[in-house]
LODRENPA-633589 format. One record per residue (C-alpha): residue number from 1; x, y negated, z negated. Coordinates in steps of 0.1 Angstrom, whole numbers, plus 5000, padded with zeros to 4 digits. Layout:
// residues N
i | xx | yy | zz
NUM | X | Y | Z
...
***
This chain:
// residues 303
i | xx | yy | zz
1 | 5000 | 5000 | 5000
2 | 5014 | 4966 | 5010
3 | 5021 | 4939 | 4984
4 | 4999 | 4909 | 4988
5 | 5014 | 4874 | 4988
6 | 4994 | 4842 | 4989
7 | 5003 | 4809 | 5006
8 | 4984 | 4777 | 4997
9 | 4970 | 4756 | 5025
10 | 4952 | 4723 | 5022
11 | 4921 | 4716 | 5044
12 | 4905 | 4685 | 5059
13 | 4882 | 4685 | 5028
14 | 4902 | 4673 | 4997
15 | 4880 | 4694 | 4975
16 | 4887 | 4727 | 4993
17 | 4920 | 4746 | 4994
18 | 4927 | 4778 | 5013
19 | 4946 | 4807 | 4997
20 | 4959 | 4827 | 5027
21 | 4969 | 4863 | 5023
22 | 4996 | 4881 | 5043
23 | 4971 | 4909 | 5051
24 | 4934 | 4911 | 5060
25 | 4908 | 4910 | 5032
26 | 4876 | 4916 | 5053
27 | 4869 | 4928 | 5088
28 | 4846 | 4906 | 5108
29 | 4823 | 4893 | 5081
30 | 4826 | 4860 | 5062
31 | 4811 | 4852 | 5028
32 | 4800 | 4821 | 5009
33 | 4792 | 4822 | 4972
34 | 4778 | 4792 | 4954
35 | 4777 | 4807 | 4919
36 | 4786 | 4838 | 4899
37 | 4752 | 4854 | 4905
38 | 4755 | 4851 | 4943
39 | 4790 | 4865 | 4939
40 | 4779 | 4900 | 4927
41 | 4790 | 4917 | 4959
42 | 4826 | 4903 | 4953
43 | 4843 | 4910 | 4921
44 | 4872 | 4886 | 4930
45 | 4847 | 4858 | 4936
46 | 4830 | 4865 | 4903
47 | 4864 | 4863 | 4886
48 | 4871 | 4829 | 4902
49 | 4838 | 4815 | 4890
50 | 4851 | 4820 | 4854
51 | 4874 | 4790 | 4861
52 | 4853 | 4760 | 4851
53 | 4863 | 4739 | 4880
54 | 4852 | 4763 | 4908
55 | 4822 | 4752 | 4927
56 | 4821 | 4775 | 4958
57 | 4841 | 4805 | 4970
58 | 4845 | 4814 | 5007
59 | 4860 | 4847 | 5018
60 | 4869 | 4853 | 5055
61 | 4893 | 4877 | 5071
62 | 4927 | 4868 | 5056
63 | 4919 | 4840 | 5033
64 | 4899 | 4829 | 5003
65 | 4889 | 4792 | 5002
66 | 4878 | 4776 | 4970
67 | 4859 | 4743 | 4966
68 | 4864 | 4726 | 4932
69 | 4845 | 4701 | 4911
70 | 4862 | 4667 | 4906
71 | 4871 | 4675 | 4869
72 | 4906 | 4685 | 4880
73 | 4930 | 4679 | 4908
74 | 4943 | 4707 | 4930
75 | 4979 | 4699 | 4920
76 | 4969 | 4708 | 4884
77 | 4953 | 4741 | 4892
78 | 4962 | 4755 | 4927
79 | 4991 | 4776 | 4914
80 | 4969 | 4791 | 4887
81 | 4943 | 4801 | 4913
82 | 4969 | 4815 | 4937
83 | 4984 | 4836 | 4908
84 | 4949 | 4849 | 4899
85 | 4941 | 4859 | 4935
86 | 4975 | 4875 | 4940
87 | 4972 | 4896 | 4908
88 | 4937 | 4907 | 4917
89 | 4946 | 4917 | 4952
90 | 4976 | 4937 | 4941
91 | 4955 | 4956 | 4915
92 | 4940 | 4975 | 4945
93 | 4904 | 4965 | 4937
94 | 4879 | 4958 | 4964
95 | 4874 | 4922 | 4976
96 | 4838 | 4928 | 4987
97 | 4819 | 4959 | 4975
98 | 4784 | 4957 | 4989
99 | 4791 | 4955 | 5026
100 | 4764 | 4979 | 5038
101 | 4735 | 4964 | 5017
102 | 4742 | 4928 | 5024
103 | 4713 | 4906 | 5030
104 | 4711 | 4896 | 5066
105 | 4714 | 4858 | 5070
106 | 4695 | 4845 | 5100
107 | 4719 | 4833 | 5126
108 | 4713 | 4801 | 5145
109 | 4732 | 4790 | 5176
110 | 4728 | 4758 | 5195
111 | 4742 | 4747 | 5228
112 | 4762 | 4715 | 5231
113 | 4774 | 4698 | 5263
114 | 4810 | 4688 | 5266
115 | 4829 | 4662 | 5286
116 | 4838 | 4690 | 5310
117 | 4808 | 4697 | 5332
118 | 4820 | 4733 | 5337
119 | 4821 | 4740 | 5299
120 | 4794 | 4745 | 5273
121 | 4799 | 4748 | 5235
122 | 4778 | 4773 | 5215
123 | 4778 | 4765 | 5178
124 | 4769 | 4790 | 5151
125 | 4758 | 4783 | 5116
126 | 4786 | 4805 | 5102
127 | 4823 | 4808 | 5107
128 | 4834 | 4832 | 5134
129 | 4872 | 4831 | 5134
130 | 4901 | 4815 | 5116
131 | 4923 | 4801 | 5143
132 | 4920 | 4795 | 5181
133 | 4917 | 4821 | 5207
134 | 4916 | 4816 | 5245
135 | 4907 | 4842 | 5271
136 | 4912 | 4835 | 5308
137 | 4898 | 4868 | 5320
138 | 4884 | 4901 | 5308
139 | 4918 | 4918 | 5306
140 | 4930 | 4892 | 5281
141 | 4898 | 4899 | 5260
142 | 4906 | 4936 | 5255
143 | 4909 | 4930 | 5217
144 | 4881 | 4904 | 5215
145 | 4847 | 4922 | 5217
146 | 4826 | 4891 | 5219
147 | 4847 | 4875 | 5247
148 | 4847 | 4909 | 5265
149 | 4810 | 4911 | 5263
150 | 4806 | 4875 | 5277
151 | 4828 | 4884 | 5307
152 | 4801 | 4909 | 5317
153 | 4782 | 4878 | 5330
154 | 4794 | 4872 | 5366
155 | 4794 | 4834 | 5361
156 | 4817 | 4834 | 5331
157 | 4852 | 4821 | 5340
158 | 4869 | 4816 | 5306
159 | 4860 | 4820 | 5269
160 | 4875 | 4801 | 5240
161 | 4866 | 4809 | 5203
162 | 4875 | 4788 | 5173
163 | 4860 | 4781 | 5139
164 | 4822 | 4784 | 5142
165 | 4819 | 4780 | 5180
166 | 4824 | 4796 | 5214
167 | 4832 | 4774 | 5244
168 | 4824 | 4790 | 5278
169 | 4837 | 4778 | 5311
170 | 4816 | 4789 | 5341
171 | 4821 | 4792 | 5379
172 | 4800 | 4769 | 5401
173 | 4778 | 4798 | 5412
174 | 4753 | 4789 | 5384
175 | 4740 | 4758 | 5367
176 | 4738 | 4753 | 5330
177 | 4701 | 4747 | 5330
178 | 4697 | 4782 | 5345
179 | 4720 | 4801 | 5321
180 | 4725 | 4782 | 5288
181 | 4695 | 4796 | 5270
182 | 4704 | 4832 | 5281
183 | 4740 | 4827 | 5268
184 | 4728 | 4811 | 5236
185 | 4705 | 4840 | 5228
186 | 4731 | 4865 | 5237
187 | 4757 | 4850 | 5214
188 | 4732 | 4846 | 5186
189 | 4720 | 4882 | 5188
190 | 4756 | 4894 | 5190
191 | 4766 | 4876 | 5158
192 | 4734 | 4885 | 5139
193 | 4739 | 4922 | 5146
194 | 4773 | 4919 | 5128
195 | 4794 | 4930 | 5158
196 | 4831 | 4922 | 5156
197 | 4843 | 4889 | 5171
198 | 4879 | 4900 | 5172
199 | 4896 | 4933 | 5166
200 | 4924 | 4937 | 5140
201 | 4949 | 4942 | 5168
202 | 4946 | 4906 | 5180
203 | 4945 | 4892 | 5144
204 | 4977 | 4911 | 5136
205 | 4993 | 4899 | 5168
206 | 4985 | 4863 | 5160
207 | 4999 | 4867 | 5125
208 | 5031 | 4882 | 5140
209 | 5034 | 4853 | 5165
210 | 5030 | 4827 | 5138
211 | 5059 | 4843 | 5119
212 | 5083 | 4844 | 5149
213 | 5099 | 4817 | 5168
214 | 5087 | 4834 | 5200
215 | 5051 | 4826 | 5189
216 | 5031 | 4796 | 5200
217 | 5033 | 4780 | 5166
218 | 5065 | 4761 | 5160
219 | 5082 | 4765 | 5127
220 | 5088 | 4733 | 5106
221 | 5125 | 4741 | 5105
222 | 5127 | 4739 | 5143
223 | 5110 | 4704 | 5144
224 | 5127 | 4670 | 5142
225 | 5112 | 4643 | 5121
226 | 5097 | 4625 | 5152
227 | 5081 | 4658 | 5162
228 | 5065 | 4661 | 5128
229 | 5052 | 4625 | 5130
230 | 5036 | 4633 | 5164
231 | 5020 | 4665 | 5152
232 | 5006 | 4647 | 5121
233 | 4990 | 4621 | 5143
234 | 4975 | 4648 | 5167
235 | 4962 | 4668 | 5137
236 | 4946 | 4639 | 5119
237 | 4933 | 4617 | 5148
238 | 4930 | 4639 | 5179
239 | 4922 | 4675 | 5170
240 | 4889 | 4668 | 5153
241 | 4876 | 4649 | 5183
242 | 4888 | 4675 | 5207
243 | 4873 | 4703 | 5186
244 | 4839 | 4685 | 5186
245 | 4841 | 4687 | 5224
246 | 4847 | 4724 | 5223
247 | 4884 | 4723 | 5229
248 | 4918 | 4725 | 5213
249 | 4950 | 4705 | 5215
250 | 4984 | 4716 | 5203
251 | 5018 | 4700 | 5204
252 | 5043 | 4717 | 5228
253 | 5074 | 4695 | 5229
254 | 5088 | 4660 | 5229
255 | 5116 | 4647 | 5252
256 | 5134 | 4618 | 5235
257 | 5151 | 4608 | 5267
258 | 5119 | 4603 | 5287
259 | 5098 | 4596 | 5256
260 | 5073 | 4622 | 5268
261 | 5050 | 4643 | 5247
262 | 5038 | 4676 | 5262
263 | 5006 | 4690 | 5248
264 | 4986 | 4722 | 5254
265 | 4949 | 4718 | 5261
266 | 4925 | 4748 | 5257
267 | 4889 | 4756 | 5257
268 | 4865 | 4730 | 5272
269 | 4895 | 4706 | 5276
270 | 4913 | 4730 | 5300
271 | 4906 | 4719 | 5335
272 | 4883 | 4691 | 5324
273 | 4882 | 4663 | 5350
274 | 4881 | 4637 | 5321
275 | 4911 | 4652 | 5303
276 | 4935 | 4631 | 5323
277 | 4917 | 4600 | 5313
278 | 4916 | 4611 | 5277
279 | 4953 | 4618 | 5277
280 | 4962 | 4584 | 5293
281 | 4937 | 4561 | 5278
282 | 4933 | 4578 | 5245
283 | 4961 | 4599 | 5232
284 | 4989 | 4582 | 5251
285 | 4978 | 4547 | 5240
286 | 4974 | 4559 | 5204
287 | 5008 | 4575 | 5202
288 | 5025 | 4545 | 5218
289 | 5009 | 4522 | 5192
290 | 5014 | 4544 | 5161
291 | 5049 | 4555 | 5171
292 | 5060 | 4519 | 5178
293 | 5070 | 4526 | 5214
294 | 5090 | 4557 | 5207
295 | 5064 | 4576 | 5228
296 | 5056 | 4564 | 5263
297 | 5039 | 4593 | 5281
298 | 5017 | 4623 | 5273
299 | 5015 | 4652 | 5297
300 | 4993 | 4684 | 5295
301 | 5011 | 4717 | 5299
302 | 4979 | 4734 | 5311
303 | 4944 | 4721 | 5317
***
């Protein structure tokens, strides 16, 4: 049995901190518990509720997120919580016990247009994945059952899954008014039936890529201070807006000689006719101003 270790990660919500494990805690299901009674299916969640500052506990795939009351700061208690989670996981006890008798929560999915006329964003009322996953064709979706199922529709060109939404890019053979309701209901039913979004193989691969320099994620130790400044600006000011449009943006590289930032666009942003305008008039202008002229150009690696 592998030994669990926990890393502490902040979130966009100052009240919530993620405690990320080095191995998977659940398969495809995610859980939210608002009090100790709701947490009966999860002994670890019940244990956390004995801490007086714990307001809500979320469990999903490889992490446990905790929302606190304002009676303490995370700096005061995050190490205590991390130690409690680590000790519990290494005791070998189950994270969630009542998986088969869970109450089925009604799933809702709504369709949302994006700046890319070829892309539509389908948003669920529950988290689907932790991370970002892009599939250009059915072969790439071999370990992503939901994406593979969507590729059975002849008009589907690409699938992008992140957080609680699925972005779908279509071929011009069909119009959204003809297919959006069908896709929305297909995705809703798929999620409600509890079918897996991703297989363990792809989650394990992503984790391995994060821990190697060959992966898409760049290690902090490989970054210069100016790279970190650029990434911080992208994460704080650009990523949320891009995600709301059904896409994803990631830092690729910075050339100090040409003062050029290269970014990776995925999801609805990939191939979007307005992405060039967004890059030039939005992101490029922002980086020029906030980086005091140290950045002059922004280019997309793909999309």
